[in-house]
C-alpha angles and dihedrals in degrees: 000000000000124000111200113244090001113066142245141315119205124190116213135178125214113249101193146020128046095314096054110164095020112151123221138160125235121197130212131186118231092274094056096257111143116241118216136191113258136198117194090349092303128103113252111235113234097017092126103028094246096100093060114125120196127200092215142042130221112248106233147250098063139160124234128196112224121217089263094050096258112138125221124189140183147095120306096280098041093045093050088054093048091052095045087052092050090051093046085057095044102038094160094058115112096175123104124231119253130228117252104227143265101047127162124230126193118212126218087259089060091250116137134205136179115242115206106179145015088262093056091047091051090049091054090049093051091052090061115110 
């Protein structure tokens, strides 16, 4: 979206990681410089979800369940394109897709585990550094 004399708002969706499908807005001035939220003159880490660091990676291929129940599957790139296509057809949707469990994750230390639920996934995420 363009706001006359102010700049642009771009809506993006995360294509990977634990928050796959998460929607966020990014703002730019008229010259294209990204505008970021600040607190006390400093950028707040994690405001836009783009600064999140995870201590593990999802092992692909996986299957995701979209908000309308449709399933999409594939490796990281193919899945990202499938999710993008779904949201292009369902622009009004604010819901995120869900993992179809089980999925496997690999930690920074090369250990792997099978995750069987949202609760187990959240627990793995909370155990990051």
